[in-house]
C-alpha positions in Angstrom: 233.6 53.5 -35.4 232.9 49.8 -35.0 235.8 47.6 -34.8 236.0 44.5 -36.9 235.3 41.2 -35.2 238.3 39.5 -33.6 240.1 42.6 -32.6 240.4 43.9 -28.9 240.5 47.6 -28.0 243.6 49.0 -26.5 243.6 49.4 -22.6 242.8 52.7 -21.3 242.4 53.7 -17.5 239.0 54.2 -16.3 240.0 56.9 -13.9 243.0 59.0 -14.5 245.4 59.3 -11.5 245.3 63.1 -11.6 241.5 63.3 -11.3 241.0 60.6 -8.6 240.0 62.0 -5.3 242.2 61.3 -2.3 240.7 58.6 0.0 242.7 59.5 3.1 243.5 63.1 4.1 247.1 64.1 4.7 246.3 64.9 8.3 244.5 61.8 9.8 242.7 63.8 12.6 242.0 66.9 10.6 238.3 66.3 10.1 237.4 63.9 13.0 238.6 66.1 15.9 238.0 69.8 15.6 240.7 72.0 17.1 238.3 74.7 18.4 235.0 74.4 20.5 235.9 71.0 21.9 233.9 70.0 25.0 235.4 67.6 27.5 233.3 64.5 28.4 234.9 64.4 32.0 235.4 67.5 34.0 239.0 68.4 35.0 238.0 68.3 38.7 236.2 64.9 39.4 234.3 66.4 42.5 233.3 69.6 40.7 229.7 68.6 40.0 229.2 65.4 42.0 229.7 66.7 45.6 228.6 70.2 46.4 231.0 72.1 48.7 228.5 74.3 50.7 225.2 72.4 51.2 226.5 68.9 51.7 224.6 67.0 54.4 226.3 64.0 56.0 224.3 60.8 56.2 225.5 60.0 59.7 225.2 62.8 62.4 228.5 64.0 63.8 227.1 64.0 67.5 226.0 61.0 69.4 227.6 58.6 66.9 228.7 55.3 68.5 231.2 53.3 66.4 230.6 49.7 66.2 234.3 48.8 66.1 237.0 50.4 68.2 239.3 52.6 66.2 242.6 52.4 67.9 244.1 49.0 68.1 247.2 47.8 69.8 249.8 45.6 68.3 248.1 42.5 69.7 244.9 43.5 67.8 242.9 44.7 70.9 241.8 48.2 71.5 244.3 50.4 73.4 241.7 51.4 75.9 240.3 48.1 77.1 238.8 44.7 76.3 236.7 44.0 73.3 233.0 44.1 74.0 231.7 40.7 73.0 228.2 40.4 71.7 225.7 38.7 74.1 225.6 34.9 73.6 222.4 33.5 71.9 219.9 31.9 74.4 220.5 28.2 74.8 217.7 25.9 73.7 215.3 24.7 76.6 216.5 21.7 78.2 214.3 18.6 78.6 212.9 18.1 82.0 214.9 15.7 84.2 213.6 12.1 84.3 211.6 11.5 87.4 213.4 9.5 90.1 212.9 5.8 90.3 210.2 5.1 93.0 211.6 2.8 95.7 210.1 -0.7 96.0 208.2 0.1 99.2 206.3 3.1 97.7 202.6 2.4 97.1 202.6 3.6 93.6 205.3 1.1 92.6 204.5 -2.2 94.2 200.8 -2.0 93.3 201.1 -2.8 89.6 198.5 -1.5 87.2 199.4 -3.6 84.1 198.5 -2.9 80.5 195.5 -4.7 78.8 196.5 -8.1 77.6 199.9 -8.0 79.4 201.5 -11.1 81.1 202.7 -9.6 84.4 205.6 -11.2 86.4 205.4 -10.2 90.1 208.6 -9.6 92.0 208.8 -10.0 95.8 206.8 -7.3 97.5 204.5 -6.5 94.6 200.7 -7.1 93.9 198.1 -6.6 91.2 194.3 -6.9 91.1 192.1 -6.2 88.1 190.6 -7.5 84.9 192.7 -6.1 82.1 195.9 -8.2 82.0 196.0 -11.7 80.6 198.0 -13.6 83.4 200.1 -13.2 86.6 203.1 -15.2 87.4 205.6 -15.3 90.2 208.5 -17.4 91.6 208.4 -18.4 95.3 210.9 -19.7 97.8 210.2 -19.0 101.6 207.8 -16.2 100.4 204.1 -16.7 100.1 201.7 -15.8 97.3 197.9 -15.6 97.6 195.9 -15.6 94.3 192.3 -14.3 94.0 189.7 -14.7 91.2 186.1 -13.5 90.8 184.2 -16.3 88.8 181.5 -13.9 87.6 183.3 -10.6 87.1 186.5 -12.4 86.0 188.7 -10.2 88.2 191.9 -11.7 89.3 194.8 -10.7 91.6 198.0 -12.0 93.3 200.3 -10.7 96.0 203.8 -11.9 96.8 205.0 -11.1 100.3 208.3 -11.9 102.1 207.5 -11.5 105.8 204.3 -11.9 107.7 204.1 -8.4 109.3 206.1 -5.6 110.8 205.8 -3.1 113.7 204.3 -0.2 111.6 205.0 3.3 112.9 202.6 6.3 112.4 203.2 7.8 108.9 204.7 4.7 107.3 203.4 4.0 103.9 202.0 0.6 103.0 204.6 -1.9 102.0 203.8 -5.0 99.9 206.7 -7.0 101.4 204.5 -7.6 104.5 201.6 -10.0 104.2 199.0 -8.1 106.2 199.7 -4.9 104.3 199.7 -6.6 100.8 196.4 -8.4 101.4 194.8 -5.2 102.8 195.8 -3.4 99.7 194.2 -6.2 97.6 191.0 -5.9 99.6 190.9 -2.2 99.1 191.3 -2.7 95.4 188.4 -5.2 95.1 186.2 -2.9 97.2 186.8 -0.1 94.7 185.6 -2.5 92.0 182.4 -2.9 93.9 183.0 -6.6 94.9 183.3 -8.3 98.3 186.2 -10.6 99.6 183.8 -13.6 100.1 183.0 -13.6 96.3 186.6 -14.5 95.5 188.3 -17.9 95.2 191.7 -18.0 96.9 194.8 -20.1 96.5 197.8 -20.2 98.9 201.4 -21.2 97.8 204.9 -21.1 98.9 206.5 -21.0 102.4 209.4 -23.3 101.6 211.9 -24.2 104.3 215.0 -22.5 103.0 217.0 -22.6 106.3 218.2 -25.5 108.4 219.5 -26.2 112.0 219.7 -23.4 114.6 218.7 -20.8 112.0 215.6 -22.6 111.1 214.5 -23.0 114.7 215.1 -19.3 115.4 213.6 -17.7 112.3 211.4 -20.3 110.5 210.4 -17.6 107.9 208.5 -20.0 105.6 206.3 -21.4 108.3 205.5 -17.9 109.7 204.5 -16.8 106.2 202.3 -19.8 105.8 200.5 -19.1 109.1 200.0 -15.5 108.1 198.4 -16.5 104.8 196.0 -18.8 106.4 195.1 -16.2 109.0 194.5 -13.5 106.3 192.2 -15.8 104.1 190.2 -16.7 107.2 190.1 -13.0 108.4 188.7 -11.6 105.2 186.4 -14.4 104.2 188.0 -15.6 101.0 186.9 -19.1 99.6 190.1 -21.3 99.8 190.2 -23.6 96.9 193.9 -24.7 96.6 197.0 -25.0 98.8 200.6 -26.1 98.3 203.0 -24.9 100.9 206.0 -25.9 103.0 208.8 -28.4 102.2 212.1 -27.1 100.8 211.3 -26.7 97.0 210.8 -23.5 94.9 207.4 -23.0 93.2 206.3 -21.2 89.9 202.7 -20.0 90.3 200.7 -18.7 87.2 197.0 -17.3 87.3 195.1 -16.9 84.0 192.6 -14.2 84.4 190.3 -15.3 81.6 189.5 -18.7 83.2 190.7 -18.3 86.8 192.9 -21.4 86.3 195.9 -21.5 88.6 199.0 -23.6 87.5 201.7 -24.4 90.0 205.0 -26.0 89.1 207.4 -27.4 91.7 211.2 -27.1 91.3 213.6 -29.9 92.2 215.7 -29.9 95.4 215.8 -27.0 97.9 215.0 -23.4 97.0 217.9 -21.5 95.5 219.8 -18.9 97.6 218.3 -15.9 95.7 214.8 -16.9 96.9 215.8 -17.1 100.5 214.7 -14.4 102.8 
């Protein structure tokens, strides 16, 4: 029967309470966990299936086993039977070879200077050089004597600076540039190696200042003896003497330019200083 418009039907429950199914059983675990036929996910004995009792084979043999760490330790932390075996120390890195000892001034390899190309060499007492690679040679003189050599065609130049005229050389003694005869002989040997002859060289002689006075001067006369030795050596080997400045009591600075063969000599003021005295 159709209700007239404007009237609402009375409320009635859509689901009677008696007929509604229960949403939660009275026993919460009645259906989720069966009482019979339950299978455990973890066995009661943990080692039942993971470690066989009869056919187990150890991974490390029982005989011949050497432990890497001693088992019994004392209270101090060391083994009761003896000292701890320390591992071998790693090999140390190779050491650099020791530097070669400094060659003494009277050794031939030291006082005969080679010189780098274009270098300006400064000769100390007892040293010499002869060649064509360096740019210039320079030395400072007192009672010592310097002899310079220059080849006009080959442009080979050289200089020696000796302190004493000569010595009593014993058999087996190495040549020493501190003595005039041995220094000039080494220069002649070098120029012969370069296929030149002594008479092709222009020579200059400098030095021989009088640095002593009184009785000492009369007894030793080092400067004068060096000058006489320089004259004698130039004449002996046949060099062409072109310039001389010797004697007196002043120091001298001598420079030889190998490119042009020009020799510059500068005199000092007063007597030669003490460090230039023989």
